C-alpha positions in Angstrom: -128.5 127.2 -54.3 -128.0 128.3 -57.9 -127.9 126.2 -61.1 -125.3 127.0 -63.8 -126.0 126.7 -67.6 -125.3 123.0 -67.5 -127.9 122.5 -64.7 -125.2 121.7 -62.1 -125.5 123.1 -58.6 -123.3 126.2 -58.0 -122.7 127.8 -54.7 -121.5 131.4 -55.1 -120.1 131.5 -51.6 -117.8 128.5 -52.3 -114.1 129.2 -51.7 -113.3 129.0 -55.4 -115.9 131.7 -56.4 -114.4 134.1 -58.9 -114.0 137.7 -57.9 -112.7 141.1 -59.1 -109.6 142.2 -57.3 -108.7 145.7 -56.2 -107.2 146.6 -59.6 -110.3 145.5 -61.5 -109.0 142.1 -62.7 -111.2 139.1 -62.8 -109.6 136.3 -60.7 -110.6 132.7 -60.9 -109.5 129.4 -59.4 -106.5 128.3 -61.4 -107.5 124.6 -61.3 -111.1 125.2 -62.4 -110.2 127.5 -65.3 -107.3 125.5 -66.6 -109.2 122.2 -66.4 -112.3 123.7 -68.1 -110.0 124.6 -71.0 -108.5 121.1 -71.2 -105.1 121.8 -69.5 -103.4 120.0 -66.7 -102.7 121.7 -63.4 -100.2 121.0 -60.7 -99.4 122.7 -57.4 -95.8 122.9 -56.3 -96.1 123.7 -52.5 -92.3 124.1 -52.0 -92.0 126.8 -54.7 -95.5 128.3 -54.1 -96.2 127.8 -57.8 -99.1 126.7 -59.9 -98.1 125.0 -63.2 -100.4 124.8 -66.1 -99.5 122.4 -69.0 -101.6 122.5 -72.2 -101.0 120.0 -75.0 -103.3 121.8 -77.4 -101.5 125.2 -77.3 -98.2 123.6 -76.3 -98.0 126.2 -73.5 -96.3 125.6 -70.1 -97.3 128.4 -67.7 -95.8 128.8 -64.2 -97.3 131.3 -61.8 -95.6 132.0 -58.5 -97.9 133.3 -55.7 -97.7 137.1 -55.4 -95.3 137.5 -58.3 -96.0 140.2 -61.0 -94.7 138.0 -63.8 -95.5 134.5 -65.0 -93.3 132.2 -67.1 -94.8 131.1 -70.4 -92.6 128.5 -72.1 -89.7 129.8 -70.0 -90.2 133.5 -70.9 -91.2 136.1 -68.3 -94.6 137.7 -69.1 -96.0 140.5 -67.0 -99.3 140.0 -65.2 -102.1 142.5 -64.5 -102.5 140.9 -61.1 -100.4 138.3 -59.3 -101.6 134.8 -58.5 -102.9 134.7 -54.9 -104.0 132.2 -52.3 -107.5 132.8 -51.0 -109.6 130.5 -48.9 -107.3 127.6 -49.7 -107.5 128.0 -53.5 -105.0 129.6 -55.9 -106.6 132.4 -57.9 -105.2 133.7 -61.2 -106.1 136.4 -63.7 -108.8 134.9 -65.9 -108.0 136.8 -69.1 -104.2 136.0 -68.9 -104.7 132.2 -68.5 -107.5 132.0 -71.0 -105.7 133.9 -73.7 -102.4 132.1 -73.1 -104.2 128.9 -73.7 -105.7 130.2 -77.0 -109.1 131.3 -75.7 -111.0 134.3 -76.8 -112.5 136.2 -73.8 -115.6 138.3 -74.1 -117.3 140.3 -71.4 -121.0 141.0 -71.5 -121.7 144.2 -69.5 -125.5 143.7 -69.5 -125.2 140.4 -67.7 -121.8 140.9 -66.0 -120.7 137.6 -67.4 -117.6 136.4 -69.2 -117.5 133.9 -72.0 -114.5 132.1 -73.2 -114.3 130.3 -76.6 -111.5 128.1 -77.7 -111.2 126.7 -81.2 
């Protein structure tokens, strides 16, 4: 068992644990990341799509599993890595989602951690 900065229990072996994919992109649970940034998330099983709606940035992001592009407010935007399904959770590129929602992403090489700020 590990405690995060808020003192909550965190299990690194959880199915929604972030990881670095084969191309070096940080992948995180779509639901976890979007909700932490204040956005709403919906899964469309029929279309194999995750939909992120954010009132603050007025962005609507649609990611289709294994597709190399996402739609942001109806416009195709290339992805560094596609959204994938792993252990029952949908994983998306952290930097792409965070920056699309107006976040600033910083990587700390000494601690191997990522911080996201959103004003």
